[in-house]
Every structure is written in structure tokens, then in C-alpha cells.
N, C-alpha and C positions, 0 to 999 in steps of 0.2 A: 169577365171577372179577373182574369190574369193581368190584363192591362192596368186596371184600377189598382190591384194589389201592388204591381211593380211601381206605378207612379207614387202611391202613398209611401212605400218604403224608401223612395228617393226624396221624400219631403214635399211632393207636389199633391195638392188635394185633388180628389177625384170622386165621382159619384157614378154608380152603376145604375143604368136606366133600362128597364125592361117592361113588358106588358104583364098584367096581373097573373096570367096562368103560369108564369115562371117563378113565382114566389118560392115554392118548395125546392125547385132546382137551384135557385140562387142560395138558399140557406144551406143546402147540402154541399154545394161547391165551396161556399165560404168555410164551412167546417173542415172540408178536406184540405183546403189551402191553409187553414189555421189563421185566417184573417177575416175580420168582420167588416167588409167594405160598406160605406154609406150607399144606400140604394133608394131609388124612387121607382114605384110601379105605376104604370099608366094604363088607360083603357086598352082593351083588346077587341078585335084585331087591329093591327096597324096597316098591313098591306091593303091596297085598294081603297085607301082613304083619299078623299079629295083634299086639295090644299087647305081649304077653309076648315075642314075637319081636323087636319093635323095642327093647324094654328090653334084651334080651340083646345086640343089635347095639351099642346105646349103651354098655353096660357094657364091651364088648370094645374100644371106641374111646376111652373117656374118658382113659385114661393117655396115649395118643398125642396127643389133643387138648390136654391140659394141657401136655405137653412142647412141642408146637408153638406154643402161644400164649405160653408163658413163656420159651422158648428164645431163642437169639441170632438 
């Protein structure tokens, strides 16, 4: 979250990506930083996923990522 905040403040668009169990933690950290970064949440867990499973997760998230990085 700190990296995305820093990039955005420098005028470079960024998107925070995490798995769904971290929704509350991301909201808390955004409030503490005073910055509401664009974010996309994906399936959990990530570790121990096969390459094909990771590609499927990425394919499901790509539209949201593009919208988040190019949106207002």
C-alpha cells in the first residue's frame, strides 16, 4: 500500500492487488495513510497454486485492473 501511495503522489497510476481476506486490512491501512488507493482483490489462497490456476486468476482480474489503473 505504501508503494502505491508513493507512486500515485508522484503522478504514476498504480493499483493495489491482494487476495480477498485482506479487504479489511487494506481499508484500515488506506485510512491510516490518508489515501484511498485503487485496489483489486483476487481469490485466496495464492500460494501453492499451479501456473494454470494463477493464469486463470489473472484472467479474471485483468478487466478490473485495467479499469482501476485507467479510471478516475
